[in-house]
C-alpha positions as CSV (number, residue, x, y, z in Angstrom):
1,M,106.3,-54.5,-116.0
2,A,103.3,-56.7,-116.0
3,N,99.7,-56.0,-117.7
4,Q,97.5,-56.0,-114.6
5,E,94.4,-56.8,-116.6
6,Q,92.4,-59.7,-115.0
7,R,93.2,-62.8,-116.7
8,R,89.9,-64.8,-117.7
9,P,90.0,-68.4,-116.4
10,Y,90.5,-71.4,-118.4
11,K,89.9,-75.1,-117.1
12,G,89.8,-78.4,-118.6
13,S,91.3,-82.2,-118.6
14,I,94.6,-80.7,-118.7
15,T,94.4,-76.7,-118.7
16,N,94.4,-74.6,-115.4
17,T,95.2,-71.0,-115.5
18,D,94.9,-70.6,-111.7
19,R,98.8,-72.1,-111.6
20,W,99.8,-69.0,-113.4
21,A,99.3,-67.4,-109.9
22,H,102.8,-69.5,-108.9
23,F,104.7,-68.3,-112.1
24,D,107.4,-66.1,-111.0
25,H,108.5,-64.0,-114.1
26,R,112.1,-62.7,-115.6
27,P,112.6,-60.5,-118.0
28,G,113.0,-61.8,-121.5
29,D,111.1,-64.7,-120.7
30,V,109.6,-66.4,-124.3
31,F,106.0,-67.5,-124.2
32,V,105.1,-70.0,-126.9
33,C,101.5,-69.7,-127.5
34,T,99.9,-71.9,-130.3
35,P,96.5,-73.9,-130.3
36,P,97.4,-77.5,-130.0
37,K,99.1,-79.3,-133.1
38,C,100.1,-75.9,-134.4
39,G,103.7,-76.6,-134.4
40,T,103.8,-76.0,-130.4
41,T,107.2,-78.8,-129.9
42,W,108.9,-77.3,-133.0
43,T,108.4,-73.5,-132.1
44,S,109.3,-74.1,-128.5
45,T,112.2,-76.4,-129.7
46,I,113.9,-73.7,-131.7
47,V,113.3,-70.8,-129.0
48,T,114.9,-73.1,-126.6
49,M,117.9,-74.0,-129.0
50,L,118.3,-70.2,-129.4
51,C,118.0,-69.2,-125.7
52,Q,120.5,-71.4,-124.5
53,G,123.1,-71.3,-127.7
54,D,123.0,-74.4,-127.6
55,T,121.8,-77.4,-130.2
56,D,122.7,-80.6,-128.4
57,I,120.3,-80.2,-125.3
58,A,117.3,-81.8,-124.7
59,P,114.8,-79.3,-125.0
60,Q,112.1,-81.3,-123.4
61,D,113.8,-80.7,-120.1
62,L,113.9,-77.0,-120.7
63,I,110.4,-76.2,-122.1
64,H,107.8,-75.2,-118.9
65,W,104.2,-75.8,-119.2
66,V,103.2,-73.7,-116.4
67,D,99.2,-74.1,-116.8
68,A,99.4,-78.0,-117.6
69,E,98.0,-80.1,-114.6
70,V,99.7,-83.0,-116.0
71,I,103.0,-81.7,-114.8
72,P,103.4,-81.2,-111.0
73,L,103.5,-77.5,-110.1
74,T,106.6,-78.4,-107.9
75,D,108.3,-79.4,-110.7
76,V,107.4,-76.6,-112.7
77,T,108.2,-74.2,-110.4
78,R,111.4,-76.0,-109.5
79,G,112.6,-76.3,-113.3
80,L,111.9,-72.5,-113.8
81,A,113.9,-71.2,-110.5
82,A,116.7,-73.4,-111.5
83,Q,117.0,-72.4,-115.3
84,T,119.9,-69.5,-116.0
85,G,119.3,-67.4,-119.4
86,Q,115.9,-66.9,-121.3
87,R,113.3,-69.3,-120.3
88,C,110.8,-71.0,-122.8
89,I,107.3,-71.3,-121.5
90,K,104.9,-73.2,-123.5
91,T,101.2,-72.6,-123.6
92,H,98.0,-73.3,-125.6
93,T,95.9,-70.7,-123.6
94,P,94.2,-67.6,-125.5
95,F,95.9,-64.4,-124.8
96,D,93.1,-63.2,-122.3
97,G,93.9,-66.0,-119.9
98,I,98.1,-65.7,-119.7
99,P,100.1,-63.1,-117.9
100,R,101.1,-60.3,-119.9
101,F,104.6,-58.6,-119.3
102,D,105.9,-55.8,-121.4
103,D,109.5,-57.0,-121.0
104,A,108.6,-60.9,-122.2
105,H,108.2,-62.2,-125.9
106,Y,105.2,-64.0,-127.1
107,I,105.0,-66.1,-130.1
108,A,101.5,-67.2,-131.5
109,V,101.8,-70.1,-134.3
110,Y,98.6,-71.2,-136.7
111,R,97.9,-73.6,-139.1
112,H,95.1,-74.8,-141.3
113,P,92.1,-75.9,-139.0
114,V,91.4,-78.7,-141.2
115,D,95.5,-79.9,-140.8
116,M,95.0,-79.5,-137.0
117,L,92.1,-81.9,-136.8
118,F,93.9,-84.2,-139.0
119,S,97.1,-83.8,-136.7
120,L,94.8,-83.9,-133.8
121,R,93.3,-87.6,-134.9
122,K,96.8,-89.0,-135.2
123,H,97.7,-87.7,-132.1
124,L,94.8,-89.2,-130.1
125,A,95.2,-92.7,-132.1
126,N,98.7,-92.6,-130.5
127,E,97.9,-92.1,-127.2
128,K,98.5,-95.5,-125.1
129,H,95.5,-94.7,-122.8
130,G,93.6,-92.5,-125.2
131,E,89.6,-93.0,-125.4
132,P,88.4,-95.4,-128.1
133,E,85.2,-93.7,-128.5
134,D,86.7,-90.4,-129.1
135,P,84.6,-88.6,-131.6
136,Y,87.7,-87.8,-133.4
137,L,88.6,-91.2,-134.2
138,G,85.6,-92.1,-136.2
139,S,85.2,-91.6,-140.1
140,S,86.8,-88.4,-141.2
141,D,83.8,-86.3,-142.2
142,A,82.2,-87.1,-138.8
143,A,85.2,-85.9,-137.0
144,L,85.5,-83.0,-139.2
145,R,81.5,-82.1,-138.5
146,H,82.0,-82.8,-134.5
147,F,85.1,-80.2,-135.2
148,V,82.9,-77.6,-136.8
149,E,80.0,-78.0,-134.6
150,S,81.4,-78.2,-131.3
151,S,81.2,-75.0,-129.3
152,E,84.0,-73.2,-127.2
153,D,83.5,-73.9,-123.3
154,P,86.3,-72.3,-120.8
155,E,85.5,-74.8,-118.5
156,D,86.1,-77.5,-120.9
157,F,89.1,-76.0,-122.9
158,D,90.9,-78.8,-123.5
159,F,88.2,-80.3,-125.8
160,D,89.8,-79.1,-129.3
161,C,87.5,-77.8,-131.9
162,L,87.4,-75.1,-134.8
163,A,85.8,-72.4,-132.0
164,T,88.5,-73.2,-129.7
165,F,91.1,-72.9,-132.3
166,L,89.0,-69.2,-133.4
167,A,88.7,-67.9,-129.7
168,H,92.6,-68.6,-129.5
169,Y,93.5,-66.7,-132.8
170,H,91.0,-63.8,-132.2
171,S,92.6,-63.2,-128.8
172,Y,96.2,-62.9,-130.3
173,A,95.4,-61.1,-133.6
174,A,93.4,-58.5,-131.9
175,Q,94.5,-54.9,-132.7
176,P,96.1,-53.2,-131.7
177,R,99.1,-55.7,-131.6
178,P,101.5,-55.3,-128.9
179,A,105.0,-55.1,-130.3
180,N,106.2,-58.0,-128.4
181,L,104.1,-60.5,-129.8
182,L,105.1,-62.3,-133.4
183,I,102.6,-64.3,-134.8
184,L,103.7,-66.9,-137.4
185,H,102.2,-69.4,-139.8
186,Y,103.3,-73.1,-139.8
187,A,102.7,-73.3,-143.6
188,D,105.4,-70.4,-143.9
189,M,107.7,-72.0,-141.2
190,L,108.0,-75.1,-143.2
191,A,108.2,-73.3,-146.9
192,D,111.3,-71.3,-145.2
193,P,112.3,-72.6,-142.0
194,G,115.8,-70.4,-142.0
195,K,113.6,-67.5,-142.2
196,A,111.3,-68.5,-139.5
197,I,114.3,-69.0,-136.9
198,R,115.7,-65.7,-138.2
199,Q,112.4,-64.0,-137.3
200,I,112.3,-65.7,-134.2
201,A,115.8,-64.8,-133.2
202,H,115.1,-61.3,-133.8
203,H,111.9,-61.2,-132.0
204,I,113.3,-62.7,-128.4
205,G,116.3,-60.3,-129.0
206,L,118.9,-62.2,-130.2
207,S,121.5,-62.0,-132.7
208,P,123.5,-65.7,-133.4
209,D,126.0,-66.0,-135.8
210,P,124.5,-67.6,-139.2
211,A,126.3,-70.6,-138.8
212,F,124.6,-71.1,-135.3
213,L,120.9,-70.1,-137.1
214,D,122.0,-72.9,-139.7
215,A,122.6,-75.5,-137.1
216,V,119.6,-74.8,-135.3
217,Q,117.6,-75.3,-138.5
218,E,119.4,-78.6,-139.2
219,A,118.8,-79.4,-135.5
220,T,115.2,-78.7,-135.7
221,S,114.2,-80.2,-139.0
222,F,111.3,-82.9,-139.2
223,S,113.5,-85.6,-139.8
224,S,116.0,-85.0,-137.1
225,M,113.4,-84.6,-134.5
226,K,111.6,-87.4,-135.3
227,S,114.7,-89.7,-135.4
228,Q,115.1,-88.8,-131.8
229,P,111.9,-89.0,-130.0
230,E,114.0,-89.6,-126.5
231,R,115.3,-85.8,-126.7
232,F,112.0,-84.2,-128.6
233,T,108.8,-85.9,-127.8
234,P,107.1,-84.5,-124.8
235,F,106.6,-87.2,-122.0
236,A,108.4,-89.9,-124.2
237,D,109.7,-91.4,-120.9
238,Q,106.7,-92.2,-119.5
239,G,104.7,-94.5,-121.4
240,F,102.2,-91.7,-122.9
241,W,102.6,-92.9,-126.2
242,R,102.2,-96.0,-128.1
243,D,105.0,-95.1,-130.4
244,P,106.9,-91.7,-129.1
245,Q,108.5,-91.5,-132.6
246,A,104.9,-91.4,-134.4
247,F,104.4,-87.9,-132.3
248,F,106.2,-86.3,-135.1
249,H,104.0,-87.9,-137.9
250,S,104.1,-85.7,-140.8
251,A,105.3,-82.3,-141.4
252,G,102.9,-81.1,-144.4
253,T,99.7,-79.2,-145.2
254,H,96.7,-80.2,-146.8
255,K,97.0,-84.0,-146.4
256,W,93.4,-84.4,-146.2
257,Q,92.5,-83.4,-149.4
258,G,90.6,-86.0,-151.3
259,Q,89.5,-87.5,-147.7
260,L,86.5,-85.4,-147.2
261,S,83.0,-84.8,-148.7
262,D,82.2,-81.9,-150.2
263,A,79.1,-81.4,-147.8
264,S,81.8,-81.3,-144.9
265,M,83.9,-79.0,-146.3
266,T,81.0,-76.7,-146.9
267,L,80.0,-77.0,-143.4
268,Y,83.5,-76.2,-142.6
269,H,83.6,-72.9,-145.1
270,E,80.6,-71.5,-144.0
271,K,81.4,-71.7,-140.3
272,M,84.6,-69.7,-141.3
273,R,83.0,-67.3,-143.4
274,Q,80.5,-66.3,-140.1
275,S,83.6,-66.1,-137.9
276,L,86.3,-64.4,-140.0
277,P,87.0,-61.8,-142.8
278,E,88.0,-63.4,-146.0
279,T,91.4,-61.9,-145.6
280,Q,92.1,-63.2,-142.4
281,I,90.6,-66.8,-143.5
282,T,92.9,-66.8,-146.5
283,W,95.8,-66.3,-144.2
284,I,95.3,-68.6,-141.5
285,E,94.3,-71.6,-144.3
286,N,97.4,-70.3,-146.4
287,G,100.3,-68.7,-144.7
288,G,101.8,-65.9,-146.8
289,P,101.5,-61.8,-145.9
290,Q,99.4,-61.1,-142.8
291,P,96.0,-59.0,-143.0
């Protein structure tokens, strides 16, 4: 059954939530809902392998990004209609902008916002036709200031900044939290990927054999995914990236430490304290038990 609340529209250079009007839901659909650069491809790959019961698939052929204008809508709807079994739907849109179904499963993943920014900088630098003057491609301090000081704009939601990250978090972490929403932290997934895979399998209603769970963990390891960009990198065959393998730059946290001034970090911390209680800041930055 669908939640009939009015969806908030989000638009941008990529996102167009009007496209959800063409989405034909099936019970059991799995929505992977992350801010950009917060483990979307990794989590979607785990979900797809679990749903298909197969670690040898090419997940990018089975991950459906409905609200992205960069993919022709006819291709998305055709792929969704043709797929059997549970389907994985990817989105970066906040919870109030996507369809809500009681018989679907939702997974949101977060990471330290500064980790997100530094991953975004690598992502932008790897785009073959990116904008050289992008404000995030300057110095680390200038990028962080722009990230912190920019405002959320639902009409330009694909300009990623701290405000859009926080809007996304607020939408999914609001109480009461629906039972069909699982929230994970990227750092926890890195620390214990096996546990994360088991959590995801349980959440989407699956009970795979332990040997298969181990196989999924191996197949979705950073080294395995990085070594096979033709299988795992989005748009790998479309000339989008300078180096499709570099899409998987590193799989760590806090690698920006020592690269930012005290003044820039103070600006970041002040903005976070204005936006969230301390317990939620601690979780967003480090993972662990959720507040």
